[in-house]
Biotite code that builds the C-alpha atoms (Angstrom):
import biotite.structure as struc

atoms = struc.array([
    struc.Atom([69.751, -134.717, -68.417], chain_id="A", res_id=1, res_name="MET", atom_name="CA", element="C"),
    struc.Atom([72.118, -136.360, -70.890], chain_id="A", res_id=2, res_name="ASP", atom_name="CA", element="C"),
    struc.Atom([70.846, -139.901, -71.806], chain_id="A", res_id=3, res_name="PRO", atom_name="CA", element="C"),
    struc.Atom([74.197, -141.430, -70.827], chain_id="A", res_id=4, res_name="GLN", atom_name="CA", element="C"),
    struc.Atom([74.030, -139.760, -67.437], chain_id="A", res_id=5, res_name="LEU", atom_name="CA", element="C"),
    struc.Atom([70.413, -140.842, -67.021], chain_id="A", res_id=6, res_name="LEU", atom_name="CA", element="C"),
    struc.Atom([71.455, -144.493, -67.426], chain_id="A", res_id=7, res_name="ASN", atom_name="CA", element="C"),
    struc.Atom([74.339, -143.965, -65.015], chain_id="A", res_id=8, res_name="LEU", atom_name="CA", element="C"),
    struc.Atom([71.996, -142.290, -62.516], chain_id="A", res_id=9, res_name="GLN", atom_name="CA", element="C"),
    struc.Atom([69.699, -145.358, -62.629], chain_id="A", res_id=10, res_name="ARG", atom_name="CA", element="C"),
    struc.Atom([72.668, -147.553, -61.738], chain_id="A", res_id=11, res_name="LYS", atom_name="CA", element="C"),
    struc.Atom([73.594, -145.261, -58.838], chain_id="A", res_id=12, res_name="VAL", atom_name="CA", element="C"),
    struc.Atom([69.992, -145.351, -57.577], chain_id="A", res_id=13, res_name="ASP", atom_name="CA", element="C"),
    struc.Atom([69.942, -149.142, -57.821], chain_id="A", res_id=14, res_name="GLN", atom_name="CA", element="C"),
    struc.Atom([73.225, -149.359, -55.904], chain_id="A", res_id=15, res_name="TYR", atom_name="CA", element="C"),
    struc.Atom([71.885, -147.101, -53.142], chain_id="A", res_id=16, res_name="LYS", atom_name="CA", element="C"),
    struc.Atom([68.715, -149.204, -52.924], chain_id="A", res_id=17, res_name="GLU", atom_name="CA", element="C"),
    struc.Atom([70.775, -152.389, -52.462], chain_id="A", res_id=18, res_name="VAL", atom_name="CA", element="C"),
    struc.Atom([72.804, -150.751, -49.678], chain_id="A", res_id=19, res_name="LEU", atom_name="CA", element="C"),
    struc.Atom([69.607, -149.569, -48.000], chain_id="A", res_id=20, res_name="LYS", atom_name="CA", element="C"),
    struc.Atom([68.154, -153.087, -48.243], chain_id="A", res_id=21, res_name="ASN", atom_name="CA", element="C"),
    struc.Atom([71.269, -154.544, -46.611], chain_id="A", res_id=22, res_name="THR", atom_name="CA", element="C"),
    struc.Atom([70.801, -152.271, -43.596], chain_id="A", res_id=23, res_name="GLN", atom_name="CA", element="C"),
    struc.Atom([67.101, -153.072, -43.448], chain_id="A", res_id=24, res_name="SER", atom_name="CA", element="C"),
    struc.Atom([67.715, -156.857, -43.656], chain_id="A", res_id=25, res_name="TYR", atom_name="CA", element="C"),
    struc.Atom([70.259, -156.649, -40.838], chain_id="A", res_id=26, res_name="ARG", atom_name="CA", element="C"),
    struc.Atom([67.785, -154.836, -38.598], chain_id="A", res_id=27, res_name="ILE", atom_name="CA", element="C"),
    struc.Atom([65.063, -157.400, -39.327], chain_id="A", res_id=28, res_name="VAL", atom_name="CA", element="C"),
    struc.Atom([67.484, -160.258, -38.549], chain_id="A", res_id=29, res_name="TRP", atom_name="CA", element="C"),
    struc.Atom([68.504, -158.729, -35.237], chain_id="A", res_id=30, res_name="LYS", atom_name="CA", element="C"),
    struc.Atom([65.054, -157.592, -34.082], chain_id="A", res_id=31, res_name="GLU", atom_name="CA", element="C"),
    struc.Atom([62.907, -160.550, -35.102], chain_id="A", res_id=32, res_name="GLN", atom_name="CA", element="C"),
    struc.Atom([64.114, -163.053, -37.703], chain_id="A", res_id=33, res_name="LEU", atom_name="CA", element="C"),
    struc.Atom([66.878, -164.669, -35.640], chain_id="A", res_id=34, res_name="LYS", atom_name="CA", element="C"),
    struc.Atom([64.470, -165.503, -32.793], chain_id="A", res_id=35, res_name="ASP", atom_name="CA", element="C"),
    struc.Atom([61.697, -166.476, -35.210], chain_id="A", res_id=36, res_name="LYS", atom_name="CA", element="C"),
    struc.Atom([63.920, -169.037, -36.993], chain_id="A", res_id=37, res_name="ILE", atom_name="CA", element="C"),
    struc.Atom([65.247, -170.484, -33.726], chain_id="A", res_id=38, res_name="ALA", atom_name="CA", element="C"),
    struc.Atom([61.754, -170.753, -32.242], chain_id="A", res_id=39, res_name="GLY", atom_name="CA", element="C"),
    struc.Atom([60.216, -172.228, -35.374], chain_id="A", res_id=40, res_name="GLN", atom_name="CA", element="C"),
    struc.Atom([62.959, -174.877, -35.701], chain_id="A", res_id=41, res_name="LEU", atom_name="CA", element="C"),
    struc.Atom([62.582, -175.818, -32.034], chain_id="A", res_id=42, res_name="THR", atom_name="CA", element="C"),
    struc.Atom([58.803, -176.111, -32.364], chain_id="A", res_id=43, res_name="GLU", atom_name="CA", element="C"),
    struc.Atom([58.937, -178.103, -35.614], chain_id="A", res_id=44, res_name="LEU", atom_name="CA", element="C"),
    struc.Atom([61.452, -180.542, -34.122], chain_id="A", res_id=45, res_name="ALA", atom_name="CA", element="C"),
    struc.Atom([59.205, -180.975, -31.076], chain_id="A", res_id=46, res_name="ARG", atom_name="CA", element="C"),
    struc.Atom([56.126, -181.619, -33.211], chain_id="A", res_id=47, res_name="GLN", atom_name="CA", element="C"),
    struc.Atom([57.813, -184.260, -35.358], chain_id="A", res_id=48, res_name="ILE", atom_name="CA", element="C"),
    struc.Atom([59.732, -185.765, -32.411], chain_id="A", res_id=49, res_name="GLN", atom_name="CA", element="C"),
    struc.Atom([63.146, -185.101, -33.928], chain_id="A", res_id=50, res_name="LEU", atom_name="CA", element="C"),
    struc.Atom([65.946, -184.872, -31.375], chain_id="A", res_id=51, res_name="ASP", atom_name="CA", element="C"),
    struc.Atom([67.871, -181.792, -32.323], chain_id="A", res_id=52, res_name="GLY", atom_name="CA", element="C"),
    struc.Atom([69.338, -178.709, -30.758], chain_id="A", res_id=53, res_name="LYS", atom_name="CA", element="C"),
    struc.Atom([69.153, -175.105, -31.931], chain_id="A", res_id=54, res_name="VAL", atom_name="CA", element="C"),
    struc.Atom([72.162, -172.894, -31.290], chain_id="A", res_id=55, res_name="THR", atom_name="CA", element="C"),
    struc.Atom([73.048, -169.356, -32.313], chain_id="A", res_id=56, res_name="VAL", atom_name="CA", element="C"),
    struc.Atom([76.538, -168.690, -33.608], chain_id="A", res_id=57, res_name="ARG", atom_name="CA", element="C"),
    struc.Atom([77.230, -165.024, -33.047], chain_id="A", res_id=58, res_name="ALA", atom_name="CA", element="C"),
    struc.Atom([80.995, -164.731, -33.331], chain_id="A", res_id=59, res_name="ASP", atom_name="CA", element="C"),
    struc.Atom([80.746, -161.974, -35.957], chain_id="A", res_id=60, res_name="LEU", atom_name="CA", element="C"),
    struc.Atom([78.116, -159.259, -35.900], chain_id="A", res_id=61, res_name="GLU", atom_name="CA", element="C"),
    struc.Atom([75.915, -159.348, -39.032], chain_id="A", res_id=62, res_name="ASN", atom_name="CA", element="C"),
    struc.Atom([77.245, -162.798, -39.988], chain_id="A", res_id=63, res_name="LEU", atom_name="CA", element="C"),
    struc.Atom([75.361, -164.785, -37.374], chain_id="A", res_id=64, res_name="GLU", atom_name="CA", element="C"),
    struc.Atom([73.915, -168.246, -37.905], chain_id="A", res_id=65, res_name="ALA", atom_name="CA", element="C"),
    struc.Atom([71.108, -170.345, -36.477], chain_id="A", res_id=66, res_name="ILE", atom_name="CA", element="C"),
    struc.Atom([72.171, -173.991, -36.439], chain_id="A", res_id=67, res_name="VAL", atom_name="CA", element="C"),
    struc.Atom([69.777, -176.900, -35.998], chain_id="A", res_id=68, res_name="PHE", atom_name="CA", element="C"),
    struc.Atom([72.024, -179.870, -35.288], chain_id="A", res_id=69, res_name="THR", atom_name="CA", element="C"),
    struc.Atom([71.337, -183.513, -34.650], chain_id="A", res_id=70, res_name="LEU", atom_name="CA", element="C"),
    struc.Atom([74.415, -183.571, -32.433], chain_id="A", res_id=71, res_name="GLY", atom_name="CA", element="C"),
    struc.Atom([77.230, -186.075, -32.220], chain_id="A", res_id=72, res_name="GLU", atom_name="CA", element="C"),
    struc.Atom([77.381, -189.769, -31.412], chain_id="A", res_id=73, res_name="SER", atom_name="CA", element="C"),
    struc.Atom([79.702, -192.739, -31.485], chain_id="A", res_id=74, res_name="LYS", atom_name="CA", element="C"),
    struc.Atom([79.994, -193.850, -35.084], chain_id="A", res_id=75, res_name="SER", atom_name="CA", element="C"),
    struc.Atom([80.300, -197.522, -34.239], chain_id="A", res_id=76, res_name="GLY", atom_name="CA", element="C"),
    struc.Atom([83.799, -197.428, -35.721], chain_id="A", res_id=77, res_name="ILE", atom_name="CA", element="C"),
    struc.Atom([86.692, -197.563, -33.325], chain_id="A", res_id=78, res_name="TYR", atom_name="CA", element="C"),
    struc.Atom([90.402, -198.207, -33.137], chain_id="A", res_id=79, res_name="GLN", atom_name="CA", element="C"),
    struc.Atom([91.693, -200.757, -30.652], chain_id="A", res_id=80, res_name="ARG", atom_name="CA", element="C"),
    struc.Atom([94.342, -199.131, -28.499], chain_id="A", res_id=81, res_name="VAL", atom_name="CA", element="C"),
    struc.Atom([95.032, -202.360, -26.579], chain_id="A", res_id=82, res_name="ASN", atom_name="CA", element="C"),
    struc.Atom([93.112, -205.404, -25.323], chain_id="A", res_id=83, res_name="ASP", atom_name="CA", element="C"),
    struc.Atom([91.132, -203.311, -22.837], chain_id="A", res_id=84, res_name="HIS", atom_name="CA", element="C"),
    struc.Atom([90.812, -199.942, -24.540], chain_id="A", res_id=85, res_name="LEU", atom_name="CA", element="C"),
    struc.Atom([89.300, -198.621, -27.743], chain_id="A", res_id=86, res_name="GLN", atom_name="CA", element="C"),
    struc.Atom([89.110, -195.145, -29.261], chain_id="A", res_id=87, res_name="GLN", atom_name="CA", element="C"),
    struc.Atom([85.743, -194.377, -30.839], chain_id="A", res_id=88, res_name="ASP", atom_name="CA", element="C"),
    struc.Atom([85.407, -192.256, -33.962], chain_id="A", res_id=89, res_name="LEU", atom_name="CA", element="C"),
    struc.Atom([82.796, -189.542, -33.463], chain_id="A", res_id=90, res_name="ILE", atom_name="CA", element="C"),
    struc.Atom([80.024, -188.992, -35.986], chain_id="A", res_id=91, res_name="LYS", atom_name="CA", element="C"),
    struc.Atom([78.537, -185.535, -36.456], chain_id="A", res_id=92, res_name="HIS", atom_name="CA", element="C"),
    struc.Atom([74.926, -186.238, -37.418], chain_id="A", res_id=93, res_name="ASN", atom_name="CA", element="C"),
    struc.Atom([74.270, -183.257, -39.684], chain_id="A", res_id=94, res_name="GLY", atom_name="CA", element="C"),
    struc.Atom([72.932, -179.715, -39.401], chain_id="A", res_id=95, res_name="SER", atom_name="CA", element="C"),
    struc.Atom([70.469, -177.361, -41.033], chain_id="A", res_id=96, res_name="LEU", atom_name="CA", element="C"),
    struc.Atom([71.936, -173.859, -41.014], chain_id="A", res_id=97, res_name="ILE", atom_name="CA", element="C"),
    struc.Atom([70.386, -170.421, -41.546], chain_id="A", res_id=98, res_name="TYR", atom_name="CA", element="C"),
    struc.Atom([73.317, -168.017, -41.960], chain_id="A", res_id=99, res_name="GLN", atom_name="CA", element="C"),
    struc.Atom([73.199, -164.280, -42.373], chain_id="A", res_id=100, res_name="GLN", atom_name="CA", element="C"),
    struc.Atom([75.207, -163.153, -45.412], chain_id="A", res_id=101, res_name="LEU", atom_name="CA", element="C"),
    struc.Atom([77.289, -159.992, -45.782], chain_id="A", res_id=102, res_name="PHE", atom_name="CA", element="C"),
    struc.Atom([74.360, -158.308, -47.552], chain_id="A", res_id=103, res_name="ASN", atom_name="CA", element="C"),
    struc.Atom([71.787, -159.196, -44.895], chain_id="A", res_id=104, res_name="GLY", atom_name="CA", element="C"),
    struc.Atom([70.170, -161.977, -46.902], chain_id="A", res_id=105, res_name="LYS", atom_name="CA", element="C"),
    struc.Atom([70.025, -165.478, -45.420], chain_id="A", res_id=106, res_name="VAL", atom_name="CA", element="C"),
    struc.Atom([71.593, -168.586, -46.922], chain_id="A", res_id=107, res_name="ILE", atom_name="CA", element="C"),
    struc.Atom([70.151, -171.964, -45.950], chain_id="A", res_id=108, res_name="VAL", atom_name="CA", element="C"),
    struc.Atom([72.667, -174.817, -45.888], chain_id="A", res_id=109, res_name="LEU", atom_name="CA", element="C"),
    struc.Atom([72.654, -178.520, -45.153], chain_id="A", res_id=110, res_name="ILE", atom_name="CA", element="C"),
    struc.Atom([75.797, -179.787, -43.437], chain_id="A", res_id=111, res_name="GLN", atom_name="CA", element="C"),
    struc.Atom([76.015, -183.493, -44.119], chain_id="A", res_id=112, res_name="TYR", atom_name="CA", element="C"),
    struc.Atom([76.905, -185.992, -41.420], chain_id="A", res_id=113, res_name="PRO", atom_name="CA", element="C"),
    struc.Atom([80.554, -186.968, -41.225], chain_id="A", res_id=114, res_name="PHE", atom_name="CA", element="C"),
    struc.Atom([82.797, -189.186, -39.169], chain_id="A", res_id=115, res_name="ILE", atom_name="CA", element="C"),
    struc.Atom([85.905, -187.599, -37.678], chain_id="A", res_id=116, res_name="GLU", atom_name="CA", element="C"),
    struc.Atom([89.192, -189.006, -39.014], chain_id="A", res_id=117, res_name="ASN", atom_name="CA", element="C"),
    struc.Atom([87.358, -190.987, -41.703], chain_id="A", res_id=118, res_name="TYR", atom_name="CA", element="C"),
    struc.Atom([87.601, -189.456, -45.163], chain_id="A", res_id=119, res_name="GLY", atom_name="CA", element="C"),
    struc.Atom([86.763, -185.879, -46.010], chain_id="A", res_id=120, res_name="GLN", atom_name="CA", element="C"),
    struc.Atom([83.448, -184.314, -44.983], chain_id="A", res_id=121, res_name="PRO", atom_name="CA", element="C"),
    struc.Atom([81.134, -183.606, -47.889], chain_id="A", res_id=122, res_name="ARG", atom_name="CA", element="C"),
    struc.Atom([80.800, -179.871, -48.634], chain_id="A", res_id=123, res_name="PRO", atom_name="CA", element="C"),
    struc.Atom([77.558, -178.301, -47.392], chain_id="A", res_id=124, res_name="PRO", atom_name="CA", element="C"),
    struc.Atom([74.620, -178.171, -49.775], chain_id="A", res_id=125, res_name="LYS", atom_name="CA", element="C"),
    struc.Atom([73.140, -174.745, -50.471], chain_id="A", res_id=126, res_name="THR", atom_name="CA", element="C"),
    struc.Atom([69.354, -174.961, -50.293], chain_id="A", res_id=127, res_name="VAL", atom_name="CA", element="C"),
    struc.Atom([68.693, -171.324, -51.260], chain_id="A", res_id=128, res_name="ALA", atom_name="CA", element="C"),
    struc.Atom([69.356, -167.680, -50.448], chain_id="A", res_id=129, res_name="ILE", atom_name="CA", element="C"),
    struc.Atom([66.423, -165.611, -49.159], chain_id="A", res_id=130, res_name="TYR", atom_name="CA", element="C"),
    struc.Atom([65.508, -162.078, -48.278], chain_id="A", res_id=131, res_name="ARG", atom_name="CA", element="C"),
    struc.Atom([64.306, -162.063, -44.642], chain_id="A", res_id=132, res_name="PRO", atom_name="CA", element="C"),
    struc.Atom([60.627, -161.681, -45.514], chain_id="A", res_id=133, res_name="GLU", atom_name="CA", element="C"),
    struc.Atom([60.782, -164.821, -47.675], chain_id="A", res_id=134, res_name="GLU", atom_name="CA", element="C"),
    struc.Atom([61.611, -167.118, -44.749], chain_id="A", res_id=135, res_name="ILE", atom_name="CA", element="C"),
    struc.Atom([58.192, -168.387, -43.740], chain_id="A", res_id=136, res_name="THR", atom_name="CA", element="C"),
    struc.Atom([57.060, -171.456, -41.759], chain_id="A", res_id=137, res_name="PRO", atom_name="CA", element="C"),
    struc.Atom([56.088, -173.421, -44.916], chain_id="A", res_id=138, res_name="PRO", atom_name="CA", element="C"),
    struc.Atom([59.590, -172.853, -46.339], chain_id="A", res_id=139, res_name="PHE", atom_name="CA", element="C"),
    struc.Atom([61.135, -173.967, -43.067], chain_id="A", res_id=140, res_name="MET", atom_name="CA", element="C"),
    struc.Atom([59.095, -177.185, -43.166], chain_id="A", res_id=141, res_name="VAL", atom_name="CA", element="C"),
    struc.Atom([60.433, -177.791, -46.681], chain_id="A", res_id=142, res_name="ARG", atom_name="CA", element="C"),
    struc.Atom([63.979, -177.085, -45.507], chain_id="A", res_id=143, res_name="HIS", atom_name="CA", element="C"),
    struc.Atom([63.637, -179.637, -42.702], chain_id="A", res_id=144, res_name="LEU", atom_name="CA", element="C"),
    struc.Atom([62.142, -182.121, -45.142], chain_id="A", res_id=145, res_name="GLU", atom_name="CA", element="C"),
    struc.Atom([65.059, -181.676, -47.562], chain_id="A", res_id=146, res_name="GLU", atom_name="CA", element="C"),
    struc.Atom([67.527, -181.881, -44.668], chain_id="A", res_id=147, res_name="PHE", atom_name="CA", element="C"),
    struc.Atom([66.036, -185.194, -43.513], chain_id="A", res_id=148, res_name="LEU", atom_name="CA", element="C"),
    struc.Atom([66.044, -186.549, -47.064], chain_id="A", res_id=149, res_name="LEU", atom_name="CA", element="C"),
    struc.Atom([69.713, -185.629, -47.559], chain_id="A", res_id=150, res_name="GLU", atom_name="CA", element="C"),
    struc.Atom([70.957, -187.039, -44.263], chain_id="A", res_id=151, res_name="ILE", atom_name="CA", element="C"),
    struc.Atom([68.874, -190.203, -44.692], chain_id="A", res_id=152, res_name="THR", atom_name="CA", element="C"),
    struc.Atom([70.473, -190.737, -48.105], chain_id="A", res_id=153, res_name="GLN", atom_name="CA", element="C"),
    struc.Atom([73.898, -190.138, -46.537], chain_id="A", res_id=154, res_name="TRP", atom_name="CA", element="C"),
    struc.Atom([73.185, -192.702, -43.807], chain_id="A", res_id=155, res_name="GLU", atom_name="CA", element="C"),
    struc.Atom([71.908, -195.232, -46.364], chain_id="A", res_id=156, res_name="ASP", atom_name="CA", element="C"),
    struc.Atom([74.799, -194.695, -48.784], chain_id="A", res_id=157, res_name="TYR", atom_name="CA", element="C"),
    struc.Atom([75.724, -197.247, -51.395], chain_id="A", res_id=158, res_name="ASP", atom_name="CA", element="C"),
    struc.Atom([76.858, -196.911, -54.970], chain_id="A", res_id=159, res_name="ASP", atom_name="CA", element="C"),
    struc.Atom([73.591, -198.068, -56.509], chain_id="A", res_id=160, res_name="ASP", atom_name="CA", element="C"),
    struc.Atom([71.790, -195.499, -58.589], chain_id="A", res_id=161, res_name="GLU", atom_name="CA", element="C"),
    struc.Atom([68.140, -196.599, -58.503], chain_id="A", res_id=162, res_name="PRO", atom_name="CA", element="C"),
    struc.Atom([67.076, -194.187, -61.248], chain_id="A", res_id=163, res_name="ASN", atom_name="CA", element="C"),
    struc.Atom([69.797, -195.224, -63.672], chain_id="A", res_id=164, res_name="LYS", atom_name="CA", element="C"),
    struc.Atom([68.733, -197.920, -66.095], chain_id="A", res_id=165, res_name="ARG", atom_name="CA", element="C"),
    struc.Atom([71.408, -200.466, -66.872], chain_id="A", res_id=166, res_name="ILE", atom_name="CA", element="C"),
    struc.Atom([71.674, -203.650, -68.879], chain_id="A", res_id=167, res_name="GLY", atom_name="CA", element="C"),
    struc.Atom([73.217, -204.983, -72.062], chain_id="A", res_id=168, res_name="PHE", atom_name="CA", element="C"),
    struc.Atom([70.291, -204.073, -74.287], chain_id="A", res_id=169, res_name="GLN", atom_name="CA", element="C"),
    struc.Atom([69.848, -200.624, -72.742], chain_id="A", res_id=170, res_name="LEU", atom_name="CA", element="C"),
    struc.Atom([73.501, -199.597, -72.840], chain_id="A", res_id=171, res_name="ASN", atom_name="CA", element="C"),
    struc.Atom([73.992, -200.641, -76.448], chain_id="A", res_id=172, res_name="PHE", atom_name="CA", element="C"),
    struc.Atom([70.863, -199.153, -77.948], chain_id="A", res_id=173, res_name="GLY", atom_name="CA", element="C"),
    struc.Atom([68.739, -202.282, -77.593], chain_id="A", res_id=174, res_name="GLY", atom_name="CA", element="C"),
    struc.Atom([65.637, -200.344, -76.611], chain_id="A", res_id=175, res_name="ASP", atom_name="CA", element="C"),
    struc.Atom([65.698, -198.186, -79.742], chain_id="A", res_id=176, res_name="GLN", atom_name="CA", element="C"),
    struc.Atom([63.404, -199.207, -82.541], chain_id="A", res_id=177, res_name="GLN", atom_name="CA", element="C"),
    struc.Atom([65.171, -201.002, -85.343], chain_id="A", res_id=178, res_name="GLN", atom_name="CA", element="C"),
    struc.Atom([64.520, -199.859, -88.943], chain_id="A", res_id=179, res_name="PRO", atom_name="CA", element="C"),
    struc.Atom([62.186, -202.180, -90.864], chain_id="A", res_id=180, res_name="LYS", atom_name="CA", element="C"),
])
């Protein structure tokens, strides 16, 4: 076979392999992974006493999502309607999402908490994209750990940057050695 065609044939074979993998990933999601993720999240939340709810969003076939949410609550912020009535702003407490992608892989996202009608919600954070066989219980523990870290930082927000060194001497080169 012509060397140029050989290279082209390799690309065709690779393309066919990717398409085959997509079909395989979708089957794994439907037959086992979806239930495995939902069950594992429920069990982990129970073990660590974290009040959360697992739901399946299945509006579109092969683009389903497993959502672990901490639910909604009153934000503590409200608008006075009159002397006897107030309208509370609702806070969505954050979610950890496992969403099936168009190619059958799974993207893991963190949806930050947000308060309705108060600023713009922060865009979700992408944790990673996985092939189905890569989603294991140890990874899910790490995902929950990162989720809790992110939402805790959101809840404890201020503009201090604890890792950033500041000060007159530091900002103007005071900690550099002076020539002798």
